[in-house]
C-alpha positions in Angstrom: 13.3 13.8 -44.2 13.2 12.7 -40.7 16.2 13.1 -38.3 17.1 12.5 -34.7 18.5 9.0 -34.5 21.9 8.5 -32.8 23.5 6.9 -35.8 21.9 9.6 -38.1 23.4 12.3 -35.9 26.9 10.7 -36.1 26.6 10.6 -39.9 25.9 14.3 -39.9 28.7 15.1 -37.6 31.3 13.1 -39.6 30.2 14.8 -42.8 30.6 18.3 -41.3 34.0 17.3 -40.0 35.0 15.8 -43.4 34.0 18.8 -45.5 35.7 21.3 -43.1 38.9 19.4 -43.1 38.9 18.4 -46.7 37.2 21.2 -48.7 39.3 20.5 -51.9 38.5 16.8 -51.8 37.1 15.9 -55.3 33.9 14.4 -53.6 32.8 18.0 -53.0 33.6 19.4 -56.5 30.3 19.0 -57.9 28.6 20.6 -54.9 31.0 23.6 -54.8 30.8 24.1 -58.4 27.0 23.8 -58.6 26.6 26.5 -56.0 29.1 28.8 -58.0 31.6 29.1 -55.2 35.1 30.0 -56.4 37.0 30.6 -53.2 36.8 28.2 -50.3 38.9 30.1 -47.6 35.9 31.5 -45.7 33.4 28.8 -46.5 32.5 26.3 -43.8 29.9 23.4 -43.4 27.6 23.8 -40.3 25.1 21.3 -38.9 21.5 22.1 -38.2 20.8 21.9 -34.5 18.0 24.4 -34.3 14.3 24.0 -35.1 12.7 26.4 -37.7 9.2 27.5 -38.5 7.3 25.3 -41.1 4.7 27.0 -43.2 3.1 23.5 -43.6 2.7 22.4 -40.1 2.8 26.0 -38.5 5.2 24.7 -35.9 8.9 25.0 -35.2 10.3 21.6 -36.3 13.5 19.9 -37.5 14.2 21.2 -41.1 14.7 19.3 -44.3 18.4 20.3 -44.4 20.8 18.5 -42.1 23.8 20.8 -43.0 24.4 23.9 -44.9 27.3 26.2 -46.0 28.2 29.6 -44.4 30.5 32.3 -45.2 32.5 33.9 -42.4 35.7 35.8 -41.8 35.4 35.7 -38.1 38.7 34.6 -36.7 37.1 32.7 -33.8 35.9 30.0 -36.3 39.5 28.7 -36.6 39.7 28.3 -32.8 36.3 26.5 -32.9 37.5 24.1 -35.6 40.8 23.4 -33.9 39.1 22.6 -30.6 36.2 20.4 -32.1 38.0 18.4 -34.7 36.6 20.6 -37.6 33.1 20.3 -36.3 30.7 23.2 -36.4 27.0 23.4 -35.6 24.3 26.2 -35.2 24.5 26.2 -31.4 28.3 26.8 -31.4 27.9 29.7 -33.9 25.2 31.3 -31.7 26.8 30.6 -28.3 30.1 32.1 -29.5 28.6 35.1 -31.3 30.1 34.2 -34.6 29.6 36.7 -37.4 28.6 34.8 -40.6 26.1 34.7 -43.5 24.5 31.4 -44.6 24.6 30.4 -48.3 21.2 29.9 -49.8 20.3 26.6 -51.4 23.4 25.0 -50.0 21.2 22.7 -47.6 22.0 18.9 -47.7 20.0 16.0 -46.6 22.7 13.6 -45.0 22.1 9.9 -44.8 24.3 7.1 -43.4 26.3 5.2 -46.1 24.4 2.0 -45.0 21.1 3.5 -44.5 18.3 2.0 -46.7 15.4 3.0 -44.6 14.4 6.7 -43.9 11.3 8.8 -44.3 10.9 11.4 -46.9 8.0 13.1 -45.2 5.5 12.4 -42.5 2.1 14.3 -42.7 -0.4 14.8 -40.0 -4.0 15.1 -41.0 -3.8 18.9 -41.0 -0.5 19.0 -42.9 -1.9 16.5 -45.4 -5.0 18.8 -46.0 -2.7 21.8 -46.5 -1.0 19.9 -49.3 -3.8 17.9 -50.8 -6.9 20.1 -50.0 -8.9 17.3 -48.2 -8.9 14.9 -45.3 -10.8 12.2 -47.1 -7.9 11.0 -49.3 -5.7 10.7 -46.2 -8.4 8.7 -44.4 -8.8 6.3 -47.4 -5.0 5.6 -47.4 -5.1 5.1 -43.5 -7.9 2.6 -43.5 -7.7 -0.9 -42.0 -8.4 -3.6 -44.6 -6.4 -6.7 -43.7 -8.1 -8.4 -40.6 -11.7 -8.9 -39.9 -11.1 -7.9 -36.3 -9.6 -4.6 -37.4 -12.5 -3.4 -39.5 -14.3 -1.7 -36.6 -11.1 0.4 -36.1 -12.1 2.4 -39.1 -14.6 4.4 -37.1 -11.7 5.8 -35.3 -9.8 6.4 -38.6 -12.5 8.7 -39.9 -12.6 10.6 -36.7 -8.9 11.0 -36.5 -8.9 12.3 -40.0 -11.5 14.9 -39.2 -14.1 13.4 -41.6 -16.8 10.7 -41.7 -17.5 7.6 -43.6 -20.2 9.3 -45.5 -17.9 12.2 -46.6 -15.4 9.6 -47.9 -18.1 7.6 -49.7 -19.6 10.8 -51.3 -16.0 12.0 -52.2 -14.9 8.8 -54.1 -18.2 6.9 -54.9 -17.7 7.8 -58.6 -14.2 6.2 -58.6 -15.2 3.4 -56.5 -18.9 2.5 -56.9 -18.9 -0.2 -54.4 -18.1 2.3 -51.6 -21.9 3.0 -51.2 -22.3 -0.7 -50.2 -20.5 0.4 -46.9 -23.7 1.9 -45.7 -25.6 -1.4 -46.3 -25.8 -4.6 -44.2 -23.0 -6.4 -45.8 -20.6 -9.0 -44.4 -17.2 -8.1 -42.9 -15.5 -10.0 -45.7 -17.3 -7.8 -48.3 -16.3 -4.7 -46.2 -12.6 -5.8 -46.2 -12.8 -6.1 -50.0 -14.2 -2.6 -50.4 -11.8 -1.0 -47.8 -8.8 -2.6 -49.5 -10.0 -1.1 -52.9 -10.4 2.3 -51.1 -6.8 2.1 -49.6 -5.3 1.0 -52.9 -7.1 3.7 -54.9 -6.1 6.4 -52.2 -2.4 5.5 -52.2 -2.3 5.5 -56.0 -4.2 8.8 -56.1 -1.7 10.4 -53.6 1.3 9.3 -55.8 -0.2 10.5 -58.9 -1.0 13.9 -57.4 2.6 14.3 -56.3 4.2 13.1 -59.5 2.1 15.4 -61.5 2.7 18.6 -59.5 6.1 20.1 -59.6 5.3 22.6 -56.8 4.2 19.9 -54.6 7.4 17.8 -55.4 9.5 20.9 -54.4 7.7 20.9 -51.0 7.8 17.2 -50.4 11.4 16.4 -51.5 13.3 19.6 -50.9 11.3 21.5 -48.3 11.1 24.6 -50.7 8.3 27.0 -50.1 7.8 25.9 -46.4 11.2 26.6 -44.9 13.3 29.8 -45.2 16.7 29.4 -46.7 19.1 27.7 -46.0 16.8 25.1 -44.3 15.6 23.4 -47.5 17.4 20.5 -48.9 18.8 21.1 -52.5 21.2 18.2 -52.2 21.4 14.7 -50.9 24.5 13.0 -49.5 24.8 9.1 -49.3 27.6 6.7 -49.9 30.3 9.3 -50.1 28.5 11.3 -52.9 26.6 14.5 -53.0 23.7 14.6 -55.6 21.4 17.4 -56.7 18.1 16.5 -55.0 15.1 16.7 -57.3 13.0 13.4 -56.7 13.1 10.2 -54.8 11.0 7.3 -55.9 8.6 6.7 -53.2 5.8 4.6 -51.6 2.8 5.8 -49.6 2.3 4.2 -46.2 0.7 4.8 -42.9 2.7 6.0 -39.8 3.5 3.6 -37.0 1.2 5.5 -34.5 -2.0 4.5 -36.1 -2.9 1.9 -33.6 -2.5 4.6 -30.9 -4.7 7.1 -32.7 -1.8 9.0 -34.2 -2.8 9.2 -37.8 -0.2 10.1 -40.3 0.6 9.5 -44.0 4.4 8.6 -44.5 6.3 8.8 -47.8 9.2 6.3 -47.8 11.8 5.7 -50.4 11.0 2.8 -52.8 14.7 2.2 -53.3 18.0 4.1 -52.8 17.9 5.9 -56.0 17.9 9.7 -55.9 17.3 11.6 -58.9 
């Protein structure tokens, strides 16, 4: 899930402080017990402030987890907690040479209590191909199909998605027979109708592929298989509650940079429910 907004940063900071100052609060009971932790004296919450390597994008990026737990007997931790109102982050651990071990699968995706809008995942064309095996489906989901004066922009969509109109037509003409008409001399109105059908088909196909592939769901919702531990998110925190993160009902959309030539597919939550 995307991170970096000021309000989002504050939510993560306050969450870390709350845990480190109230470890025995019943709000954390499920989380602690689910991880099998019996003794909390040397357990601390840490905010993620470093970027980590993603096996999906092959770049160092902000991770799926916003916070995770560490185990440390380093006495300097108590001094840091006292001086920083119970706040700890990775940079503080690094800069103060703290000895600690991270707790695998303790990563949490932290959201503001009043946040109803966030991204689950944003995929560039190359990342999309790594997950779905093709560029053509992403191009179909990114197509312009609402306004007559935007139809000509679809030429740039195919280029941005490292494919061509012909490749998209050949890939999905059996699912959408009218696609072959795009190479004929048809009106803009007819093109809009066909492109709309392509976009709806592509969005639906992407959702179906995700929902029928447990491995893919683990990558998308948790960050498993693409981040080393503890940087995947096994839990989700929002509205004062920590839940196990398995699935978030989602919709498939295009990223906001499409008009500037930055083509992405974005998965956004359909509602605030986390299963």
